[in-house]
PDB file of N, CA, C and O in Angstrom:
ATOM      1  N   MET A   1      32.415 -18.085   5.512  1.00  0.00           N
ATOM      2  CA  MET A   1      31.244 -18.217   6.312  1.00  0.00           C
ATOM      3  C   MET A   1      31.119 -17.014   7.167  1.00  0.00           C
ATOM      4  O   MET A   1      29.999 -16.503   7.168  1.00  0.00           O
ATOM      5  N   GLU A   2      32.093 -16.416   7.943  1.00  0.00           N
ATOM      6  CA  GLU A   2      32.016 -15.129   8.658  1.00  0.00           C
ATOM      7  C   GLU A   2      31.381 -13.944   7.742  1.00  0.00           C
ATOM      8  O   GLU A   2      30.457 -13.212   8.099  1.00  0.00           O
ATOM      9  N   ASN A   3      32.044 -13.898   6.517  1.00  0.00           N
ATOM     10  CA  ASN A   3      31.651 -12.963   5.754  1.00  0.00           C
ATOM     11  C   ASN A   3      30.220 -12.874   5.472  1.00  0.00           C
ATOM     12  O   ASN A   3      29.638 -11.790   5.524  1.00  0.00           O
ATOM     13  N   LYS A   4      29.577 -14.060   5.149  1.00  0.00           N
ATOM     14  CA  LYS A   4      28.077 -14.357   4.800  1.00  0.00           C
ATOM     15  C   LYS A   4      27.285 -13.890   5.856  1.00  0.00           C
ATOM     16  O   LYS A   4      26.275 -13.227   5.615  1.00  0.00           O
ATOM     17  N   MET A   5      27.682 -14.203   7.179  1.00  0.00           N
ATOM     18  CA  MET A   5      27.134 -13.852   8.446  1.00  0.00           C
ATOM     19  C   MET A   5      26.980 -12.264   8.462  1.00  0.00           C
ATOM     20  O   MET A   5      25.900 -11.713   8.677  1.00  0.00           O
ATOM     21  N   ALA A   6      27.983 -11.693   8.251  1.00  0.00           N
ATOM     22  CA  ALA A   6      28.214 -10.268   8.501  1.00  0.00           C
ATOM     23  C   ALA A   6      27.304  -9.507   7.551  1.00  0.00           C
ATOM     24  O   ALA A   6      26.948  -8.378   7.888  1.00  0.00           O
ATOM     25  N   HIS A   7      26.871 -10.048   6.330  1.00  0.00           N
ATOM     26  CA  HIS A   7      25.916  -9.285   5.490  1.00  0.00           C
ATOM     27  C   HIS A   7      24.372  -9.919   5.627  1.00  0.00           C
ATOM     28  O   HIS A   7      23.412  -9.669   4.899  1.00  0.00           O
ATOM     29  N   GLN A   8      24.422 -10.754   6.704  1.00  0.00           N
ATOM     30  CA  GLN A   8      22.896 -11.078   6.898  1.00  0.00           C
ATOM     31  C   GLN A   8      22.047  -9.832   7.573  1.00  0.00           C
ATOM     32  O   GLN A   8      22.576  -9.210   8.494  1.00  0.00           O
ATOM     33  N   GLU A   9      20.902  -9.518   7.172  1.00  0.00           N
ATOM     34  CA  GLU A   9      20.074  -8.802   7.647  1.00  0.00           C
ATOM     35  C   GLU A   9      19.516  -8.986   8.896  1.00  0.00           C
ATOM     36  O   GLU A   9      18.866 -10.031   8.914  1.00  0.00           O
ATOM     37  N   GLU A  10      19.507  -8.436   9.878  1.00  0.00           N
ATOM     38  CA  GLU A  10      18.945  -8.582  11.241  1.00  0.00           C
ATOM     39  C   GLU A  10      17.440  -8.537  11.133  1.00  0.00           C
ATOM     40  O   GLU A  10      16.906  -7.566  10.596  1.00  0.00           O
ATOM     41  N   ARG A  11      16.738  -9.528  11.611  1.00  0.00           N
ATOM     42  CA  ARG A  11      15.064  -9.517  11.357  1.00  0.00           C
ATOM     43  C   ARG A  11      14.456  -9.078  12.651  1.00  0.00           C
ATOM     44  O   ARG A  11      14.913  -9.372  13.756  1.00  0.00           O
ATOM     45  N   LEU A  12      13.276  -8.273  12.408  1.00  0.00           N
ATOM     46  CA  LEU A  12      12.659  -7.915  13.733  1.00  0.00           C
ATOM     47  C   LEU A  12      11.804  -8.971  14.353  1.00  0.00           C
ATOM     48  O   LEU A  12      11.267  -9.810  13.629  1.00  0.00           O
ATOM     49  N   GLY A  13      11.654  -8.980  15.572  1.00  0.00           N
ATOM     50  CA  GLY A  13      10.807  -9.901  16.185  1.00  0.00           C
ATOM     51  C   GLY A  13       9.213  -9.238  16.140  1.00  0.00           C
ATOM     52  O   GLY A  13       9.014  -8.050  15.887  1.00  0.00           O
ATOM     53  N   PRO A  14       8.308 -10.056  16.382  1.00  0.00           N
ATOM     54  CA  PRO A  14       6.858  -9.704  16.403  1.00  0.00           C
ATOM     55  C   PRO A  14       6.630  -8.500  17.122  1.00  0.00           C
ATOM     56  O   PRO A  14       6.141  -7.536  16.534  1.00  0.00           O
ATOM     57  N   GLY A  15       6.962  -8.437  18.467  1.00  0.00           N
ATOM     58  CA  GLY A  15       6.794  -7.245  19.209  1.00  0.00           C
ATOM     59  C   GLY A  15       7.604  -6.024  18.482  1.00  0.00           C
ATOM     60  O   GLY A  15       7.034  -4.938  18.578  1.00  0.00           O
ATOM     61  N   GLU A  16       8.588  -6.029  17.917  1.00  0.00           N
ATOM     62  CA  GLU A  16       9.232  -4.923  17.454  1.00  0.00           C
ATOM     63  C   GLU A  16       8.389  -4.498  16.174  1.00  0.00           C
ATOM     64  O   GLU A  16       8.162  -3.294  16.051  1.00  0.00           O
ATOM     65  N   VAL A  17       7.955  -5.282  15.309  1.00  0.00           N
ATOM     66  CA  VAL A  17       7.184  -5.099  14.149  1.00  0.00           C
ATOM     67  C   VAL A  17       5.811  -4.454  14.683  1.00  0.00           C
ATOM     68  O   VAL A  17       5.374  -3.504  14.033  1.00  0.00           O
ATOM     69  N   VAL A  18       5.154  -4.853  15.715  1.00  0.00           N
ATOM     70  CA  VAL A  18       3.937  -4.226  16.098  1.00  0.00           C
ATOM     71  C   VAL A  18       4.379  -2.805  16.556  1.00  0.00           C
ATOM     72  O   VAL A  18       3.680  -1.823  16.307  1.00  0.00           O
ATOM     73  N   GLN A  19       5.417  -2.730  17.152  1.00  0.00           N
ATOM     74  CA  GLN A  19       5.809  -1.292  17.729  1.00  0.00           C
ATOM     75  C   GLN A  19       6.158  -0.302  16.503  1.00  0.00           C
ATOM     76  O   GLN A  19       5.829   0.884  16.477  1.00  0.00           O
ATOM     77  N   ARG A  20       6.760  -0.866  15.654  1.00  0.00           N
ATOM     78  CA  ARG A  20       7.044   0.065  14.381  1.00  0.00           C
ATOM     79  C   ARG A  20       5.979   0.496  13.560  1.00  0.00           C
ATOM     80  O   ARG A  20       5.932   1.586  12.991  1.00  0.00           O
ATOM     81  N   ILE A  21       5.066  -0.456  13.514  1.00  0.00           N
ATOM     82  CA  ILE A  21       3.585  -0.251  12.829  1.00  0.00           C
ATOM     83  C   ILE A  21       2.935   0.735  13.736  1.00  0.00           C
ATOM     84  O   ILE A  21       2.441   1.703  13.159  1.00  0.00           O
ATOM     85  N   LEU A  22       2.835   0.699  14.977  1.00  0.00           N
ATOM     86  CA  LEU A  22       2.167   1.701  15.786  1.00  0.00           C
ATOM     87  C   LEU A  22       2.793   3.226  15.533  1.00  0.00           C
ATOM     88  O   LEU A  22       2.163   4.251  15.275  1.00  0.00           O
ATOM     89  N   GLN A  23       4.276   3.048  15.692  1.00  0.00           N
ATOM     90  CA  GLN A  23       4.853   4.496  15.564  1.00  0.00           C
ATOM     91  C   GLN A  23       4.423   5.215  14.207  1.00  0.00           C
ATOM     92  O   GLN A  23       4.089   6.397  14.127  1.00  0.00           O
ATOM     93  N   ILE A  24       4.484   4.335  13.186  1.00  0.00           N
ATOM     94  CA  ILE A  24       4.276   4.898  11.698  1.00  0.00           C
ATOM     95  C   ILE A  24       2.675   5.360  11.625  1.00  0.00           C
ATOM     96  O   ILE A  24       2.349   6.363  10.990  1.00  0.00           O
ATOM     97  N   VAL A  25       1.802   4.616  12.265  1.00  0.00           N
ATOM     98  CA  VAL A  25       0.488   5.149  12.179  1.00  0.00           C
ATOM     99  C   VAL A  25       0.285   6.428  13.037  1.00  0.00           C
ATOM    100  O   VAL A  25      -0.338   7.402  12.614  1.00  0.00           O
ATOM    101  N   SER A  26       0.827   6.365  14.217  1.00  0.00           N
ATOM    102  CA  SER A  26       0.757   7.582  15.109  1.00  0.00           C
ATOM    103  C   SER A  26       1.518   8.778  14.883  1.00  0.00           C
ATOM    104  O   SER A  26       1.425   9.779  15.593  1.00  0.00           O
ATOM    105  N   GLN A  27       2.357   8.649  13.772  1.00  0.00           N
ATOM    106  CA  GLN A  27       3.309   9.809  13.556  1.00  0.00           C
ATOM    107  C   GLN A  27       3.071  10.276  12.170  1.00  0.00           C
ATOM    108  O   GLN A  27       2.908   9.402  11.319  1.00  0.00           O
ATOM    109  N   GLN A  28       3.028  11.492  11.821  1.00  0.00           N
ATOM    110  CA  GLN A  28       2.951  12.071  10.518  1.00  0.00           C
ATOM    111  C   GLN A  28       4.221  12.589   9.943  1.00  0.00           C
ATOM    112  O   GLN A  28       5.087  13.137  10.625  1.00  0.00           O
ATOM    113  N   GLU A  29       4.297  12.388   8.625  1.00  0.00           N
ATOM    114  CA  GLU A  29       5.659  12.802   8.121  1.00  0.00           C
ATOM    115  C   GLU A  29       5.253  13.612   6.994  1.00  0.00           C
ATOM    116  O   GLU A  29       4.198  13.498   6.371  1.00  0.00           O
ATOM    117  N   THR A  30       6.367  14.605   6.748  1.00  0.00           N
ATOM    118  CA  THR A  30       6.378  15.314   5.401  1.00  0.00           C
ATOM    119  C   THR A  30       7.859  15.906   5.100  1.00  0.00           C
ATOM    120  O   THR A  30       8.824  15.607   5.804  1.00  0.00           O
ATOM    121  N   THR A  31       7.923  16.592   4.217  1.00  0.00           N
ATOM    122  CA  THR A  31       9.282  17.135   3.868  1.00  0.00           C
ATOM    123  C   THR A  31       9.113  18.554   4.072  1.00  0.00           C
ATOM    124  O   THR A  31       8.147  19.104   3.544  1.00  0.00           O
ATOM    125  N   LYS A  32      10.056  19.320   4.878  1.00  0.00           N
ATOM    126  CA  LYS A  32      10.063  20.744   5.122  1.00  0.00           C
ATOM    127  C   LYS A  32      11.521  21.213   5.149  1.00  0.00           C
ATOM    128  O   LYS A  32      12.440  20.417   5.336  1.00  0.00           O
ATOM    129  N   PHE A  33      11.714  22.536   4.955  1.00  0.00           N
ATOM    130  CA  PHE A  33      13.094  23.004   4.906  1.00  0.00           C
ATOM    131  C   PHE A  33      13.533  23.317   6.397  1.00  0.00           C
ATOM    132  O   PHE A  33      12.853  24.054   7.110  1.00  0.00           O
ATOM    133  N   CYS A  34      14.564  22.791   6.780  1.00  0.00           N
ATOM    134  CA  CYS A  34      15.195  23.130   8.093  1.00  0.00           C
ATOM    135  C   CYS A  34      16.188  24.404   7.938  1.00  0.00           C
ATOM    136  O   CYS A  34      17.050  24.378   7.060  1.00  0.00           O
ATOM    137  N   PRO A  35      16.070  25.401   8.713  1.00  0.00           N
ATOM    138  CA  PRO A  35      17.149  26.340   8.621  1.00  0.00           C
ATOM    139  C   PRO A  35      18.178  25.798   9.272  1.00  0.00           C
ATOM    140  O   PRO A  35      19.241  26.112   8.736  1.00  0.00           O
ATOM    141  N   GLN A  36      18.319  25.014  10.342  1.00  0.00           N
ATOM    142  CA  GLN A  36      19.445  24.561  11.106  1.00  0.00           C
ATOM    143  C   GLN A  36      20.241  23.645  10.194  1.00  0.00           C
ATOM    144  O   GLN A  36      21.471  23.671  10.243  1.00  0.00           O
ATOM    145  N   CYS A  37      19.642  22.894   9.424  1.00  0.00           N
ATOM    146  CA  CYS A  37      20.458  22.000   8.502  1.00  0.00           C
ATOM    147  C   CYS A  37      20.519  22.694   7.329  1.00  0.00           C
ATOM    148  O   CYS A  37      21.392  22.202   6.614  1.00  0.00           O
ATOM    149  N   ALA A  38      19.988  23.597   6.835  1.00  0.00           N
ATOM    150  CA  ALA A  38      19.991  24.299   5.582  1.00  0.00           C
ATOM    151  C   ALA A  38      19.696  23.517   4.533  1.00  0.00           C
ATOM    152  O   ALA A  38      20.319  23.660   3.481  1.00  0.00           O
ATOM    153  N   LYS A  39      18.705  22.577   4.663  1.00  0.00           N
ATOM    154  CA  LYS A  39      18.286  21.864   3.490  1.00  0.00           C
ATOM    155  C   LYS A  39      16.593  21.245   3.838  1.00  0.00           C
ATOM    156  O   LYS A  39      15.989  21.297   4.910  1.00  0.00           O
ATOM    157  N   HIS A  40      16.158  20.697   2.578  1.00  0.00           N
ATOM    158  CA  HIS A  40      14.813  20.154   2.922  1.00  0.00           C
ATOM    159  C   HIS A  40      15.013  18.538   3.727  1.00  0.00           C
ATOM    160  O   HIS A  40      15.823  17.686   3.360  1.00  0.00           O
ATOM    161  N   VAL A  41      14.197  18.425   4.714  1.00  0.00           N
ATOM    162  CA  VAL A  41      14.596  17.187   5.489  1.00  0.00           C
ATOM    163  C   VAL A  41      13.069  16.669   5.684  1.00  0.00           C
ATOM    164  O   VAL A  41      12.004  17.247   5.466  1.00  0.00           O
ATOM    165  N   ARG A  42      13.351  15.379   6.172  1.00  0.00           N
ATOM    166  CA  ARG A  42      11.950  14.637   6.724  1.00  0.00           C
ATOM    167  C   ARG A  42      11.612  15.251   8.012  1.00  0.00           C
ATOM    168  O   ARG A  42      12.401  15.211   8.955  1.00  0.00           O
ATOM    169  N   ALA A  43      10.386  15.858   8.085  1.00  0.00           N
ATOM    170  CA  ALA A  43       9.751  16.381   9.212  1.00  0.00           C
ATOM    171  C   ALA A  43       8.701  15.597   9.868  1.00  0.00           C
ATOM    172  O   ALA A  43       7.813  15.191   9.119  1.00  0.00           O
ATOM    173  N   VAL A  44       8.616  15.291  11.143  1.00  0.00           N
ATOM    174  CA  VAL A  44       7.719  14.592  11.952  1.00  0.00           C
ATOM    175  C   VAL A  44       6.984  15.265  12.875  1.00  0.00           C
ATOM    176  O   VAL A  44       7.564  16.174  13.470  1.00  0.00           O
ATOM    177  N   ARG A  45       5.740  15.019  13.164  1.00  0.00           N
ATOM    178  CA  ARG A  45       4.951  15.466  14.236  1.00  0.00           C
ATOM    179  C   ARG A  45       4.065  14.211  14.888  1.00  0.00           C
ATOM    180  O   ARG A  45       3.719  13.297  14.139  1.00  0.00           O
ATOM    181  N   PRO A  46       3.720  14.190  16.249  1.00  0.00           N
ATOM    182  CA  PRO A  46       2.889  13.287  16.583  1.00  0.00           C
ATOM    183  C   PRO A  46       1.638  13.257  15.880  1.00  0.00           C
ATOM    184  O   PRO A  46       1.145  14.325  15.517  1.00  0.00           O
ATOM    185  N   GLY A  47       1.024  12.094  15.626  1.00  0.00           N
ATOM    186  CA  GLY A  47      -0.358  12.130  14.936  1.00  0.00           C
ATOM    187  C   GLY A  47      -1.272  11.644  15.966  1.00  0.00           C
ATOM    188  O   GLY A  47      -0.965  11.502  17.150  1.00  0.00           O
ATOM    189  N   THR A  48      -2.603  11.355  15.363  1.00  0.00           N
ATOM    190  CA  THR A  48      -3.479  11.058  16.123  1.00  0.00           C
ATOM    191  C   THR A  48      -4.400  10.083  15.231  1.00  0.00           C
ATOM    192  O   THR A  48      -4.426  10.230  14.009  1.00  0.00           O
ATOM    193  N   SER A  49      -5.073   9.195  15.802  1.00  0.00           N
ATOM    194  CA  SER A  49      -5.894   8.274  15.082  1.00  0.00           C
ATOM    195  C   SER A  49      -7.260   9.018  14.810  1.00  0.00           C
ATOM    196  O   SER A  49      -8.179   9.170  15.615  1.00  0.00           O
ATOM    197  N   ARG A  50      -7.196   9.431  13.557  1.00  0.00           N
ATOM    198  CA  ARG A  50      -8.522  10.065  13.121  1.00  0.00           C
ATOM    199  C   ARG A  50      -9.846   9.120  13.084  1.00  0.00           C
ATOM    200  O   ARG A  50     -10.973   9.555  13.320  1.00  0.00           O
ATOM    201  N   LEU A  51      -9.585   7.902  12.788  1.00  0.00           N
ATOM    202  CA  LEU A  51     -10.644   6.897  12.859  1.00  0.00           C
ATOM    203  C   LEU A  51     -11.155   6.856  14.282  1.00  0.00           C
ATOM    204  O   LEU A  51     -12.365   6.945  14.492  1.00  0.00           O
ATOM    205  N   ARG A  52     -10.280   6.726  15.273  1.00  0.00           N
ATOM    206  CA  ARG A  52     -10.601   6.740  16.679  1.00  0.00           C
ATOM    207  C   ARG A  52     -11.278   8.000  17.101  1.00  0.00           C
ATOM    208  O   ARG A  52     -12.133   7.868  17.977  1.00  0.00           O
ATOM    209  N   GLN A  53     -11.050   9.201  16.636  1.00  0.00           N
ATOM    210  CA  GLN A  53     -11.585  10.561  16.935  1.00  0.00           C
ATOM    211  C   GLN A  53     -12.745  10.536  16.404  1.00  0.00           C
ATOM    212  O   GLN A  53     -13.690  10.986  17.051  1.00  0.00           O
ATOM    213  N   LEU A  54     -12.908  10.100  15.337  1.00  0.00           N
ATOM    214  CA  LEU A  54     -14.253  10.275  14.437  1.00  0.00           C
ATOM    215  C   LEU A  54     -15.394   9.340  15.065  1.00  0.00           C
ATOM    216  O   LEU A  54     -16.587   9.641  15.104  1.00  0.00           O
ATOM    217  N   GLY A  55     -14.819   8.139  15.554  1.00  0.00           N
ATOM    218  CA  GLY A  55     -15.747   7.277  16.318  1.00  0.00           C
ATOM    219  C   GLY A  55     -16.305   7.727  17.517  1.00  0.00           C
ATOM    220  O   GLY A  55     -17.487   7.600  17.834  1.00  0.00           O
ATOM    221  N   LEU A  56     -15.317   8.319  18.251  1.00  0.00           N
ATOM    222  CA  LEU A  56     -15.577   8.900  19.524  1.00  0.00           C
ATOM    223  C   LEU A  56     -16.615  10.067  19.350  1.00  0.00           C
ATOM    224  O   LEU A  56     -17.556  10.195  20.133  1.00  0.00           O
ATOM    225  N   THR A  57     -16.376  11.017  18.156  1.00  0.00           N
ATOM    226  CA  THR A  57     -17.297  12.049  18.021  1.00  0.00           C
ATOM    227  C   THR A  57     -18.632  11.433  17.924  1.00  0.00           C
ATOM    228  O   THR A  57     -19.511  11.809  18.698  1.00  0.00           O
ATOM    229  N   LEU A  58     -18.903  10.373  16.902  1.00  0.00           N
ATOM    230  CA  LEU A  58     -20.073   9.897  16.506  1.00  0.00           C
ATOM    231  C   LEU A  58     -20.815   9.267  17.730  1.00  0.00           C
ATOM    232  O   LEU A  58     -22.037   9.361  17.836  1.00  0.00           O
ATOM    233  N   ILE A  59     -20.025   8.611  18.666  1.00  0.00           N
ATOM    234  CA  ILE A  59     -20.645   7.905  19.736  1.00  0.00           C
ATOM    235  C   ILE A  59     -21.127   8.938  20.801  1.00  0.00           C
ATOM    236  O   ILE A  59     -22.103   8.688  21.508  1.00  0.00           O
ATOM    237  N   THR A  60     -20.426  10.102  20.903  1.00  0.00           N
ATOM    238  CA  THR A  60     -20.642  11.064  21.886  1.00  0.00           C
ATOM    239  C   THR A  60     -21.703  12.035  21.356  1.00  0.00           C
ATOM    240  O   THR A  60     -22.039  13.002  22.040  1.00  0.00           O
ATOM    241  N   LEU A  61     -22.216  11.806  20.201  1.00  0.00           N
ATOM    242  CA  LEU A  61     -23.218  12.983  19.381  1.00  0.00           C
ATOM    243  C   LEU A  61     -22.464  14.148  19.234  1.00  0.00           C
ATOM    244  O   LEU A  61     -23.059  15.202  19.453  1.00  0.00           O
ATOM    245  N   GLY A  62     -21.075  14.206  18.855  1.00  0.00           N
ATOM    246  CA  GLY A  62     -20.535  15.459  18.595  1.00  0.00           C
ATOM    247  C   GLY A  62     -19.760  16.133  19.710  1.00  0.00           C
ATOM    248  O   GLY A  62     -18.921  17.000  19.466  1.00  0.00           O
ATOM    249  N   ILE A  63     -20.037  15.745  20.878  1.00  0.00           N
ATOM    250  CA  ILE A  63     -19.311  16.413  22.214  1.00  0.00           C
ATOM    251  C   ILE A  63     -17.770  16.315  22.067  1.00  0.00           C
ATOM    252  O   ILE A  63     -17.015  17.243  22.356  1.00  0.00           O
ATOM    253  N   TRP A  64     -17.281  14.840  21.486  1.00  0.00           N
ATOM    254  CA  TRP A  64     -15.970  14.778  21.524  1.00  0.00           C
ATOM    255  C   TRP A  64     -15.221  15.663  20.571  1.00  0.00           C
ATOM    256  O   TRP A  64     -14.026  15.874  20.782  1.00  0.00           O
ATOM    257  N   SER A  65     -15.802  16.173  19.587  1.00  0.00           N
ATOM    258  CA  SER A  65     -15.345  17.182  18.714  1.00  0.00           C
ATOM    259  C   SER A  65     -14.525  18.267  19.347  1.00  0.00           C
ATOM    260  O   SER A  65     -13.484  18.710  18.862  1.00  0.00           O
ATOM    261  N   ILE A  66     -15.128  18.696  20.574  1.00  0.00           N
ATOM    262  CA  ILE A  66     -14.530  19.819  21.297  1.00  0.00           C
ATOM    263  C   ILE A  66     -13.183  19.310  21.734  1.00  0.00           C
ATOM    264  O   ILE A  66     -12.225  20.053  21.522  1.00  0.00           O
ATOM    265  N   VAL A  67     -12.971  18.117  22.330  1.00  0.00           N
ATOM    266  CA  VAL A  67     -11.793  17.668  22.626  1.00  0.00           C
ATOM    267  C   VAL A  67     -10.868  17.599  21.451  1.00  0.00           C
ATOM    268  O   VAL A  67      -9.745  18.102  21.493  1.00  0.00           O
ATOM    269  N   TRP A  68     -11.298  17.031  20.495  1.00  0.00           N
ATOM    270  CA  TRP A  68     -10.479  16.967  19.230  1.00  0.00           C
ATOM    271  C   TRP A  68      -9.724  18.028  18.714  1.00  0.00           C
ATOM    272  O   TRP A  68      -8.544  17.995  18.366  1.00  0.00           O
ATOM    273  N   ILE A  69     -10.728  19.241  18.689  1.00  0.00           N
ATOM    274  CA  ILE A  69     -10.197  20.444  18.276  1.00  0.00           C
ATOM    275  C   ILE A  69      -9.109  21.106  19.217  1.00  0.00           C
ATOM    276  O   ILE A  69      -8.168  21.759  18.767  1.00  0.00           O
ATOM    277  N   ILE A  70      -9.322  20.879  20.557  1.00  0.00           N
ATOM    278  CA  ILE A  70      -8.301  21.426  21.328  1.00  0.00           C
ATOM    279  C   ILE A  70      -7.197  20.656  21.280  1.00  0.00           C
ATOM    280  O   ILE A  70      -6.125  21.230  21.473  1.00  0.00           O
ATOM    281  N   ASP A  71      -7.195  19.377  21.048  1.00  0.00           N
ATOM    282  CA  ASP A  71      -6.269  18.444  20.788  1.00  0.00           C
ATOM    283  C   ASP A  71      -5.258  18.897  19.614  1.00  0.00           C
ATOM    284  O   ASP A  71      -4.047  19.097  19.712  1.00  0.00           O
ATOM    285  N   ALA A  72      -5.886  18.977  18.751  1.00  0.00           N
ATOM    286  CA  ALA A  72      -5.463  19.519  17.302  1.00  0.00           C
ATOM    287  C   ALA A  72      -4.605  20.906  17.508  1.00  0.00           C
ATOM    288  O   ALA A  72      -3.530  21.129  16.950  1.00  0.00           O
ATOM    289  N   ILE A  73      -5.188  21.676  18.291  1.00  0.00           N
ATOM    290  CA  ILE A  73      -4.489  23.089  18.580  1.00  0.00           C
ATOM    291  C   ILE A  73      -3.366  22.902  19.349  1.00  0.00           C
ATOM    292  O   ILE A  73      -2.373  23.556  19.032  1.00  0.00           O
ATOM    293  N   ARG A  74      -3.307  22.233  20.192  1.00  0.00           N
ATOM    294  CA  ARG A  74      -2.229  21.947  21.321  1.00  0.00           C
ATOM    295  C   ARG A  74      -1.042  21.048  20.724  1.00  0.00           C
ATOM    296  O   ARG A  74       0.094  21.102  21.196  1.00  0.00           O
ATOM    297  N   ARG A  75      -1.360  20.293  19.750  1.00  0.00           N
ATOM    298  CA  ARG A  75      -0.370  19.352  19.206  1.00  0.00           C
ATOM    299  C   ARG A  75       0.786  19.938  18.789  1.00  0.00           C
ATOM    300  O   ARG A  75       0.651  20.869  17.995  1.00  0.00           O
ATOM    301  N   PRO A  76       2.099  19.575  19.181  1.00  0.00           N
ATOM    302  CA  PRO A  76       3.310  20.211  18.710  1.00  0.00           C
ATOM    303  C   PRO A  76       3.156  20.322  17.290  1.00  0.00           C
ATOM    304  O   PRO A  76       2.314  19.684  16.658  1.00  0.00           O
ATOM    305  N   GLY A  77       4.085  21.249  16.715  1.00  0.00           N
ATOM    306  CA  GLY A  77       4.210  21.342  15.401  1.00  0.00           C
ATOM    307  C   GLY A  77       5.406  20.399  14.711  1.00  0.00           C
ATOM    308  O   GLY A  77       5.882  19.502  15.408  1.00  0.00           O
ATOM    309  N   TRP A  78       5.867  20.582  13.429  1.00  0.00           N
ATOM    310  CA  TRP A  78       6.686  19.671  12.704  1.00  0.00           C
ATOM    311  C   TRP A  78       8.205  20.106  13.324  1.00  0.00           C
ATOM    312  O   TRP A  78       8.619  21.231  13.604  1.00  0.00           O
ATOM    313  N   ARG A  79       8.806  18.929  13.420  1.00  0.00           N
ATOM    314  CA  ARG A  79      10.109  18.958  13.784  1.00  0.00           C
ATOM    315  C   ARG A  79      11.207  18.191  12.749  1.00  0.00           C
ATOM    316  O   ARG A  79      10.953  17.130  12.180  1.00  0.00           O
ATOM    317  N   CYS A  80      12.258  18.809  12.640  1.00  0.00           N
ATOM    318  CA  CYS A  80      13.253  18.169  11.743  1.00  0.00           C
ATOM    319  C   CYS A  80      13.748  16.884  12.406  1.00  0.00           C
ATOM    320  O   CYS A  80      14.202  16.854  13.550  1.00  0.00           O
ATOM    321  N   SER A  81      13.631  15.864  11.631  1.00  0.00           N
ATOM    322  CA  SER A  81      13.938  14.525  12.138  1.00  0.00           C
ATOM    323  C   SER A  81      15.539  14.367  12.220  1.00  0.00           C
ATOM    324  O   SER A  81      16.002  13.351  12.738  1.00  0.00           O
ATOM    325  N   ASN A  82      16.281  15.247  11.773  1.00  0.00           N
ATOM    326  CA  ASN A  82      17.874  15.283  11.952  1.00  0.00           C
ATOM    327  C   ASN A  82      18.200  15.948  13.248  1.00  0.00           C
ATOM    328  O   ASN A  82      18.944  15.397  14.059  1.00  0.00           O
ATOM    329  N   CYS A  83      17.596  17.261  13.491  1.00  0.00           N
ATOM    330  CA  CYS A  83      18.298  18.104  14.566  1.00  0.00           C
ATOM    331  C   CYS A  83      17.005  18.375  15.567  1.00  0.00           C
ATOM    332  O   CYS A  83      17.231  19.027  16.587  1.00  0.00           O
ATOM    333  N   ASP A  84      15.801  17.952  15.344  1.00  0.00           N
ATOM    334  CA  ASP A  84      14.856  18.177  16.176  1.00  0.00           C
ATOM    335  C   ASP A  84      14.472  19.649  16.440  1.00  0.00           C
ATOM    336  O   ASP A  84      13.883  20.012  17.458  1.00  0.00           O
ATOM    337  N   THR A  85      14.903  20.565  15.312  1.00  0.00           N
ATOM    338  CA  THR A  85      14.351  21.939  15.341  1.00  0.00           C
ATOM    339  C   THR A  85      13.005  21.974  14.832  1.00  0.00           C
ATOM    340  O   THR A  85      12.630  21.157  13.991  1.00  0.00           O
ATOM    341  N   ARG A  86      12.266  22.863  15.289  1.00  0.00           N
ATOM    342  CA  ARG A  86      10.939  23.266  14.731  1.00  0.00           C
ATOM    343  C   ARG A  86      11.053  23.831  13.397  1.00  0.00           C
ATOM    344  O   ARG A  86      11.717  24.843  13.175  1.00  0.00           O
ATOM    345  N   VAL A  87      10.378  23.151  12.455  1.00  0.00           N
ATOM    346  CA  VAL A  87      10.379  23.625  11.065  1.00  0.00           C
ATOM    347  C   VAL A  87       8.760  23.987  10.689  1.00  0.00           C
ATOM    348  O   VAL A  87       7.832  23.492  11.329  1.00  0.00           O
ATOM    349  N   GLY A  88       8.576  24.860   9.635  1.00  0.00           N
ATOM    350  CA  GLY A  88       7.435  25.332   9.711  1.00  0.00           C
ATOM    351  C   GLY A  88       6.512  25.020   8.367  1.00  0.00           C
ATOM    352  O   GLY A  88       5.353  25.432   8.304  1.00  0.00           O
TER     353      GLY A  88
END
């Protein structure tokens, strides 16, 4: 019985599921070479809701696109998911 319980998977609560979904939606992922790890790794960077940005651009008749462009330029680049080194 104890062995059976040790192998059971822990389920996420509703709040944790929503939090994970928001993290996935707001984060971009790809594969890049990390010089620190000396291998190809999963690289992540903060994302943005393109749908929200597009909606704001349409509502403001294009004015929001200036903010969108500045945000895209200032956004931090790709980082190694293992060691947090900037990868290119």
